[in-house]
C-alpha positions as CSV (number, residue, x, y, z in Angstrom):
1,X,-7.8,50.3,35.7
2,X,-6.2,53.8,36.2
3,X,-5.9,54.2,40.1
4,X,-6.7,57.8,41.6
5,X,-3.2,57.8,43.5
6,X,-0.8,55.2,41.4
7,X,2.3,55.2,43.3
8,X,3.9,54.1,39.8
9,X,2.8,57.4,38.0
10,X,5.5,59.3,36.2
11,X,8.3,56.3,36.9
12,X,10.0,54.9,34.1
13,X,10.0,51.3,33.6
14,X,11.9,48.9,30.9
15,X,9.9,45.9,29.6
16,X,12.1,43.1,27.9
17,X,10.1,41.2,25.6
18,X,7.4,42.1,23.3
19,X,5.2,38.8,23.6
20,X,1.6,38.6,25.2
21,X,3.0,39.0,28.7
22,X,5.6,41.9,27.8
23,X,3.0,43.9,25.8
24,X,0.3,43.3,28.2
25,X,2.3,44.6,31.5
26,X,3.6,47.5,29.5
27,X,-0.4,48.3,28.8
28,X,-1.0,47.9,32.4
29,X,1.9,49.8,33.7
30,X,1.1,52.8,31.2
31,X,-2.7,52.6,32.3
32,X,-1.1,53.4,36.0
33,X,0.8,56.4,34.9
34,X,4.2,54.7,34.0
35,X,6.3,55.6,31.4
36,X,7.1,52.5,29.7
37,X,9.6,51.6,27.0
38,X,9.5,47.7,25.3
39,X,12.5,46.1,24.0
40,X,12.2,43.5,21.6
41,X,14.7,41.5,19.8
42,X,13.0,40.9,16.5
43,X,12.6,42.9,14.2
44,X,8.8,43.7,14.1
45,X,6.1,42.8,17.1
46,X,4.6,39.7,14.9
47,X,4.0,36.2,16.0
48,X,4.0,33.1,13.9
49,X,3.0,30.5,16.5
50,X,-0.6,28.7,16.3
51,X,-3.6,28.8,18.7
52,X,-4.0,29.6,22.1
53,X,-6.8,28.9,24.8
54,X,-7.9,32.0,26.9
55,X,-9.8,30.9,29.9
56,X,-12.0,33.4,32.1
57,X,-9.0,34.1,34.3
58,X,-7.2,35.3,31.3
59,X,-10.0,37.2,29.8
60,X,-10.9,39.5,33.0
61,X,-7.5,40.9,32.6
62,X,-8.0,41.6,28.7
63,X,-11.3,43.3,29.8
64,X,-10.0,45.2,32.5
65,X,-7.7,46.7,29.9
66,X,-10.3,48.0,27.8
67,X,-9.9,45.1,25.1
68,X,-12.6,42.8,26.3
69,X,-15.0,43.5,22.9
70,X,-12.0,43.9,20.6
71,X,-10.9,40.3,21.8
72,X,-14.2,38.4,21.2
73,X,-14.2,40.2,17.8
74,X,-10.8,38.1,16.8
75,X,-11.7,34.9,19.0
76,X,-14.0,31.9,19.0
77,X,-16.2,31.1,22.1
78,X,-15.6,27.7,23.3
79,X,-18.7,25.6,24.0
80,X,-16.9,22.4,25.4
81,X,-14.0,20.4,26.3
82,X,-14.8,16.6,24.8
83,X,-12.1,13.9,26.2
84,X,-12.4,11.2,23.3
85,X,-11.0,7.5,22.9
86,X,-8.3,7.5,20.3
87,X,-9.7,4.8,18.1
88,X,-12.9,6.0,16.8
89,X,-12.9,9.5,18.4
90,X,-15.7,8.2,20.6
91,X,-16.5,11.0,23.5
92,X,-15.7,9.4,26.8
93,X,-16.8,12.7,28.8
94,X,-17.1,16.5,28.3
95,X,-17.0,19.8,30.2
96,X,-19.7,21.8,29.1
97,X,-18.3,25.2,29.0
98,X,-21.9,26.8,28.7
99,X,-22.6,26.1,31.9
100,X,-19.8,28.6,33.2
101,X,-21.2,31.5,35.0
102,X,-22.5,34.4,32.8
103,X,-19.4,36.3,31.8
104,X,-17.0,33.4,32.2
105,X,-16.1,32.9,28.2
106,X,-13.6,30.3,27.1
107,X,-12.0,31.7,23.9
108,X,-9.8,30.1,21.3
109,X,-7.4,32.8,19.5
110,X,-4.6,32.6,17.0
111,X,-1.6,33.8,19.0
112,X,-0.7,36.3,16.2
113,X,-4.3,37.8,16.2
114,X,-4.0,38.5,20.2
115,X,-0.4,40.0,19.6
116,X,-1.7,42.4,16.9
117,X,-4.7,43.6,19.3
118,X,-2.3,44.2,22.2
119,X,0.6,45.9,19.8
120,X,-2.2,48.0,18.4
121,X,-3.2,49.2,21.8
122,X,0.2,49.5,23.2
123,X,1.1,51.8,20.4
124,X,-2.3,53.9,21.0
125,X,-1.1,54.4,24.5
126,X,1.9,55.8,23.1
127,X,4.3,53.4,24.6
128,X,7.8,53.2,23.0
129,X,8.6,49.9,21.4
130,X,12.3,49.5,20.3
131,X,13.2,46.6,17.9
132,X,16.3,44.3,17.2
133,X,17.1,44.8,21.1
134,X,18.3,41.5,22.3
135,X,19.4,41.3,25.7
136,X,22.3,39.5,26.7
137,X,23.0,40.0,30.7
138,X,21.3,42.0,33.6
139,X,22.5,43.3,36.4
140,X,20.4,44.0,39.5
141,X,21.1,47.6,41.3
142,X,19.6,50.9,41.9
143,X,19.4,51.6,39.0
144,X,19.5,47.9,37.3
145,X,21.5,47.4,34.1
146,X,20.5,45.4,30.7
147,X,23.5,44.7,28.6
148,X,22.6,44.2,24.9
149,X,23.7,42.0,22.3
150,X,24.6,45.2,20.1
151,X,26.9,46.1,23.0
152,X,24.6,48.5,24.4
153,X,23.3,49.2,28.1
154,X,20.2,50.2,29.4
155,X,19.6,51.2,32.8
156,X,16.1,51.6,34.5
157,X,14.8,52.1,38.1
158,X,12.7,48.9,37.1
159,X,13.7,46.7,34.1
160,X,10.9,43.6,33.8
161,X,11.7,40.5,32.3
162,X,9.0,39.2,30.2
163,X,11.5,37.3,27.6
164,X,10.3,34.1,28.0
165,X,11.6,30.5,28.3
166,X,15.5,31.5,28.1
167,X,15.3,34.6,30.1
168,X,18.6,36.7,30.3
169,X,17.4,38.3,33.7
170,X,16.1,35.2,35.5
171,X,19.8,34.0,35.9
172,X,20.8,37.4,37.5
173,X,18.1,36.7,40.3
174,X,18.2,32.7,40.6
175,X,21.4,31.6,38.9
176,X,21.4,28.8,36.3
177,X,19.3,25.8,36.7
178,X,19.2,22.6,34.2
179,X,15.7,21.8,32.9
180,X,15.0,18.2,32.5
181,X,13.6,16.3,29.5
182,X,10.2,15.0,30.2
183,X,10.2,12.1,27.8
184,X,7.8,13.6,25.7
185,X,7.8,15.7,22.3
186,X,5.0,18.0,20.7
187,X,4.0,19.0,17.4
188,X,1.9,22.1,16.5
189,X,0.1,23.1,13.1
190,X,-3.0,25.2,11.7
191,X,-5.1,23.2,9.3
192,X,-8.5,24.4,7.2
193,X,-11.5,23.6,8.9
194,X,-12.5,21.3,6.1
195,X,-14.1,18.6,8.2
196,X,-16.2,20.8,10.5
197,X,-14.6,20.7,13.5
198,X,-17.2,22.3,16.5
199,X,-16.4,25.4,18.4
200,X,-14.9,22.7,21.1
201,X,-11.5,21.8,22.4
202,X,-11.5,17.6,21.2
203,X,-8.7,15.9,23.1
204,X,-8.1,12.3,21.6
205,X,-6.4,10.4,24.3
206,X,-4.4,7.3,23.4
207,X,-1.7,5.1,24.8
208,X,1.4,7.2,25.1
209,X,0.1,10.2,23.1
210,X,-2.6,12.6,22.8
211,X,-4.0,15.2,20.4
212,X,-5.7,18.5,21.0
213,X,-7.6,20.4,18.3
214,X,-9.7,23.3,18.3
215,X,-11.0,25.9,15.9
216,X,-9.5,29.5,15.4
217,X,-10.6,32.5,13.4
218,X,-14.0,32.3,12.9
219,X,-14.0,28.6,12.3
220,X,-11.8,28.6,9.2
221,X,-9.0,27.0,10.7
222,X,-8.2,24.2,13.2
223,X,-4.9,24.5,15.7
224,X,-3.5,21.2,16.7
225,X,-1.1,20.3,19.4
226,X,0.0,16.7,19.5
227,X,2.2,14.9,22.5
228,X,3.9,11.7,22.2
229,X,6.0,10.0,24.6
230,X,9.9,9.3,23.5
231,X,12.9,8.3,25.3
232,X,15.3,10.0,22.7
233,X,16.1,13.6,23.5
234,X,14.6,16.3,21.2
235,X,16.2,19.7,21.6
236,X,14.2,22.4,23.5
237,X,12.7,25.4,21.5
238,X,9.7,26.8,19.7
239,X,10.9,27.2,16.1
240,X,12.0,23.7,15.1
241,X,10.2,22.0,12.1
242,X,9.1,18.6,11.9
243,X,8.1,16.1,9.6
244,X,4.3,15.6,8.6
245,X,4.7,12.2,7.6
246,X,6.3,11.1,10.9
247,X,3.5,13.0,12.8
248,X,0.9,11.0,11.0
249,X,2.8,7.7,11.5
250,X,2.5,8.5,14.9
251,X,-1.0,9.0,15.2
252,X,-1.8,6.5,12.5
253,X,-4.1,4.7,15.3
254,X,-6.4,7.2,16.0
255,X,-9.8,7.5,14.1
256,X,-12.6,10.1,14.3
257,X,-11.8,13.1,13.0
258,X,-8.1,12.9,13.4
259,X,-7.2,11.4,10.2
260,X,-8.7,14.2,8.4
261,X,-6.8,17.1,10.7
262,X,-3.7,15.5,9.8
263,X,-4.1,15.3,6.2
264,X,-3.7,18.5,5.8
265,X,-0.4,19.1,8.0
266,X,2.8,20.1,5.9
267,X,5.3,21.7,8.0
268,X,4.2,21.3,11.9
269,X,6.5,22.8,14.3
270,X,8.2,20.1,17.0
271,X,9.7,20.5,19.9
272,X,11.1,18.4,23.3
273,X,9.0,19.0,26.3
274,X,11.3,20.3,29.5
275,X,10.3,20.6,32.9
276,X,11.6,24.0,34.6
277,X,11.5,24.6,38.3
278,X,9.2,27.8,39.2
279,X,11.9,30.5,40.0
280,X,12.3,30.9,43.6
281,X,13.2,34.6,43.2
282,X,10.8,37.0,40.9
283,X,12.5,40.1,41.6
284,X,15.6,41.8,43.1
285,X,16.9,45.1,43.1
286,X,15.6,46.9,39.7
287,X,14.4,43.5,38.3
288,X,11.2,41.6,37.9
289,X,9.8,38.6,36.2
290,X,6.7,37.3,34.8
291,X,5.5,34.7,32.7
292,X,7.5,31.8,30.9
293,X,10.4,33.6,32.6
294,X,9.2,32.9,36.0
295,X,7.3,29.9,35.6
296,X,7.4,27.7,32.3
297,X,4.5,25.3,32.1
298,X,3.8,22.0,29.9
299,X,1.1,23.0,27.5
300,X,-1.6,20.3,29.2
301,X,-3.7,22.9,31.2
302,X,-3.8,25.7,28.5
303,X,-2.6,28.1,31.3
304,X,0.6,29.6,29.7
305,X,-0.5,32.7,28.4
306,X,-3.2,33.2,31.1
307,X,-0.8,32.9,33.8
308,X,1.4,35.6,32.2
309,X,-1.9,37.8,31.5
310,X,-2.7,37.5,35.3
311,X,1.3,38.2,36.3
312,X,1.0,41.5,34.1
313,X,-2.0,42.9,35.7
314,X,-1.1,41.9,39.3
315,X,2.6,43.2,38.7
316,X,1.0,46.5,37.7
317,X,-1.5,46.4,40.5
318,X,1.3,45.9,43.5
319,X,3.4,48.7,42.1
320,X,0.6,51.3,41.6
321,X,-0.7,50.5,45.4
322,X,2.6,50.3,47.4
323,X,5.1,53.2,47.6
324,X,8.4,51.2,48.0
325,X,9.0,49.3,44.7
326,X,11.1,46.5,47.1
327,X,7.7,45.9,48.8
328,X,5.3,46.2,45.7
329,X,7.8,43.4,44.0
330,X,7.7,41.3,47.3
331,X,3.7,41.4,47.3
332,X,3.5,40.9,43.4
333,X,5.7,37.5,44.1
334,X,3.3,36.3,47.3
335,X,0.1,37.3,45.2
336,X,1.2,34.9,42.2
337,X,3.9,32.2,43.4
338,X,1.5,29.5,44.9
339,X,-1.0,29.8,42.4
340,X,1.4,29.4,39.3
341,X,3.0,26.6,41.1
342,X,-0.3,24.9,41.3
343,X,-1.3,25.6,37.8
344,X,2.3,24.3,36.7
345,X,1.7,21.2,38.8
346,X,-1.5,20.5,37.4
347,X,-0.6,21.0,34.0
348,X,2.3,18.3,34.5
349,X,0.2,15.7,36.0
350,X,-2.4,15.9,33.0
351,X,-0.2,14.4,30.6
352,X,0.0,10.8,32.2
353,X,-3.8,11.1,32.9
354,X,-4.3,11.1,28.8
355,X,-1.9,8.6,28.0
356,X,-3.0,5.4,30.2
357,X,-2.6,2.1,28.7
358,X,-4.2,-1.4,29.0
359,X,-6.7,-2.1,32.0
360,X,-6.3,1.1,33.7
361,X,-7.0,3.4,30.6
362,X,-10.2,1.5,30.4
363,X,-11.2,1.6,33.8
364,X,-10.3,5.3,33.9
365,X,-12.5,6.3,30.9
366,X,-15.3,4.2,32.5
367,X,-14.9,6.4,35.3
368,X,-14.9,9.8,33.7
369,X,-17.7,8.8,31.7
370,X,-19.8,7.7,34.5
371,X,-19.0,11.0,36.4
372,X,-20.0,13.2,33.4
373,X,-23.2,11.7,32.9
374,X,-24.2,11.7,36.6
375,X,-22.4,14.8,38.0
376,X,-21.8,17.0,35.1
377,X,-21.3,20.4,37.3
378,X,-19.1,18.6,39.3
379,X,-16.8,18.0,36.6
380,X,-16.9,21.6,35.4
381,X,-16.4,22.9,39.0
382,X,-13.1,21.1,39.8
383,X,-11.6,24.0,37.9
384,X,-13.5,26.7,39.9
385,X,-9.8,27.6,41.3
386,X,-8.6,28.2,38.3
387,X,-11.3,29.8,35.9
388,X,-13.1,31.7,38.4
389,X,-10.2,33.3,40.0
390,X,-10.1,37.4,39.2
391,X,-7.0,38.8,39.7
392,X,-8.4,42.2,38.8
393,X,-10.4,42.5,41.7
394,X,-7.4,42.7,44.0
């Protein structure tokens, strides 16, 4: 990936956030010759989350960074996306992922395994990682300044905000913005694969709710994400714990594999789903945003991590290609914003499609089934704009 004449070579960059986006951009910048340090608020580079789906567009970034083989070794290749009726688990239609063009793998991975892979590569590249560094406030400038909660201040020619949903860098560029509750809550958990879950995404669709499952870690675990419509507001965040019996009651009418999946859930994660606007400004003097800090998305297209991977590569590429940093950051936003908005809007629209009720639901399922039988490639190619996109080709 390193360019012969990288304009970022030798320049200093600070990355706030040691998650998927932060570690990926640190690695991508380092391979372009930048001197990178990562600031992470936790006491260790770890991840306690569950599974994620890495689609072909995200996998291309990992391959471009030389991590393709190592990533395949810790992930499961997806064979299909199966949309199912909730009552008995009957398949309504499926996307046959084996029909994707050669090299366009669709993979399932435990988030902790991807973080470990990126952290190992980052350390091997000699990138400095400082722990227990929680950001408090950012100030644009030449250089920009990041004030930390411990009272220290960090200055650099470029500070990249990969600090997630509650970014401290985003407000410095966009002011404050109030998200709105979507009327949906979500649970997540991993359970042993005692029910023989295949190498596929299963989406069990029911009135006002749906449940997604797919295997992890060689098929030994199954990842669950369940969403339910609710009028009551639920606090936003990823660290809340829900009640397993409440989850089971909410999905008590679901059949097929779902009862076996829910039986082994003990302490599910639980959070409210909020819609955030895509940031108007992804950069300013000495500052840039990527991933959830710029464009949080609902989990109904499985693209949050993939968009962060793409952002990271494009940001490093623009800084390497364009000598003026401000122009490079403008190019970065112009290459990314429209695509991200489409992904965010598509994810938001998928929820109601999964949650249809009554005769509309019956007709929609009949239509999906007919389309899947009569034009399976058409079903798959509707996602060409997403999966076939390759940011590593400029």
